[in-house]
N, C-alpha and C positions, 0 to 999 in steps of 0.2 A: 504493500500500500504506500502510495506516495503522499507527501505532505506539501501543501502549497507554501512557497516562500514569498512573503510579501516584504518588500524593502523600501524604506524611505531614506534616501541617501543624500542629505543636503551637502552642499559645498559652496564656498564663496570664491569668486574669481576676482583677481586684480587685472584690469584691462588698461592698456594704453593704446589710444587710437593711432592708426598708421596714416600719416599725412604724406601724400604723394606730391611734393612740391617740385619746383624747377631746380636746375643745377644751382649749387651754392648752398648756403645755410638759411633755412627759414625758421623763425622763432615766433611763437604765438602764445597767448595766454587767454584763459577763459575761466569763468566761475560757474558753478553748477546751478546757481540761481541768481536772479537779478534783484529780487525782493526777499528780505529776510527779517524776522522779528528779533528784537534785542534779546540776547541770551542764547540765540541759536548760532550755529556755526555754518560756514560755507567752505567749499573746497576751491582753491585756486590751482588750476592745472597749467603748467608751462611745458610746452613741447618744442623740441628743436629737431629739424629734419634736414639731412644733407648726406653727401657721400664722404666716407672716410672720417667719421666723427667719433671714433673710438677714443675714450679718455676725455670726453667733453667735460669741462668743469661744471659745477652747479651754478645756476643763474644767480645773479645778485638781486635780491628783492629791494623794492623801493622803501623809503622811510614810511612805516605803517603807523602814522600818528593816531588814526582813528580805528585801528584794528589791533587785536592781540594775536600774535603768532603762537598757536597752540603747539605746532610741530609739523614735521614732515611725515605725511602718511606713508609715502613710499617714494623712492627716487632712483634714478640711474637705470631704469629698465629699458632695454633696447629691443628693437624689433626690425625685421627685414621683410618687406612685402612679398618677396619671393621672385624667382626668375621668370615666372609666367606673367608677371605684371609689366615686364620690359623696363623696370627701374632698378637701380642699384642703391636706392636711398636707404638710409637707416634713421630710425626715430628714437630719440631719448626723451623720456618724460619724467617730470618732477611734480609732485602734488603736495600742496601745503594746506593745512587747516587753519582758518582764520575765524576770529570772533569779533564782531563790531563792538566798539566801546560806547557808542551813542547813537541816537536816532538821527534821521535826516538823509540827505543825498550825499553819500560818501564816495570818494574816488580812490581806487588803487592805482598808484602811479605806474609808469612803465617798468617792466622787468628787463634787466640788461644782462648781456652775456658776451664775453670776448673769446673769439676763436681764431687762431692763426693770425693774430695781430689785428683782426677786424672786430669792431664792436657792433652789436645788434641790440635792438630794443623792441619791446612789444608796445602795443597801443594801450593807453590808460583804460581802466574799466570803472564804470559807474555802478554803484550798488545802492538801492533804496532800503533803508533800515526803518522799520516801524516799531511802535511800542510793543513791549512784551505782551503776549496774549492776543494781539491783533491778528486777524486772519491775513494770510499771505497766499498767493497763487500756488497751486500744487507744483511740487518739484518734478520736472521732467528729467529723468536721469539720462545720462549719455547712453546707457545700455538700452533703455526703452526707445530712444530716438533712433537707434541704429539696429533695432530688432534683435538685440542680443538675448539668446535663450540657451540655457544650459540644461541638457536633457540626460537623464540616466536610464539605461535600458539593460535588461538581462536576457541571456540567450535561452532561458527556460524559466517557467514560473512554478514548476512542481518537480521536486527531486527527493531522493532518499537522503537520510542523514549521512554525511560524509561524501555525498556526490557533488561534483564540481558545478558551480554556477559562474558563468562568465558575465562580468559587469563592465559596461562601457559608458564613459562620459563623453557626450558629443556637444560641441559648441556650434550654434547656428547664428548667423549674422548676415545682415544685408550688406555691410561694409566689412571687408576682411580686416581683422585686427591682429596685433602681435603683442609680444611682451606678456603672454598669458601664463599665469601660475596659479596653482591651488593654494589659497591662503589658509583655509581651514579644511584639512582632509577629513572626510566623513568617517564615523565610527561604524563598525560592523558587529553589533551586539548579537551574540548567538552564532557567530561564524568564525572560523579560522580563515584569515585572509592572507593572500599572497599578491603583492603588487607586481603586475606584469611589466608595465612601462608607463612613463610620462613622456608625452610628445615634446621634445625640445624644439623641433621645427614643425609647424603645423602643415599638414598636407590637406589642402582644401579640395572639395568636390561639390558639384551642383546638387542642390537639395531643395526641399519645400518645407516651410514651417508656418503653421497657422494659415495655411492655404496661400502663402506668399512665396515666390521664388527667392532663394537665398543661397549662401554658401555654407558648408558645414565642414568640421574637422574634429576628429577624435583626439581628445587631449589626455585621457587616462583610461587604462584598462586594468582590471584586477580579477583574480580568481578567488571565489569564495567557496568554503566548504561548511555547510551547516553542521553544528555540533549537537543539535537537539531538535526534535520535531516541533512544528508549529502548534500552538494551543488555541 
């Protein structure tokens, strides 16, 4: 008699968008929301794209008189869009967590970066800060805007105790992304688990997600062996 194996396997991804800019170095900055309530935080993302930018230094933030820098969420992640894109660009991303100190229309000044003797600057960013508790527009995450979906699938749903179950995590996206890593690896309670591989370089293929055409790539595979029957 077989036992059904039901698995809820959450995972958190860190994503850095791949920007396909022209030759040279392109640097840009954006925030995850343009309106925020006092006491809330926002993310400032700085990305630099170009050829041969290994060892790129961290950007220099402007004087943040109206914001408190909580810290760097992550930084220095690199990605390459792949040979099928026809580009040899590489993207480096840095993300900072900021908290406004007062209400009003605040400005985040230009972020600067020096590379091979040339200085680059981003455009200033305006953020509207309202009183604590006041309603703000819903946050449209970068993942939502680009159709990012992380799916977990198994190769069988009913097995004997000790029988192998293959698990795959597949990333779906309208825009191909790089710099992907599992931040919080899922736990497998009731299973003995063997990690098969983590995709260091994503291999994209055409797919459909939520009835929309997109690209997909498998980012992790694992083999699970149930140690007890389902109850």
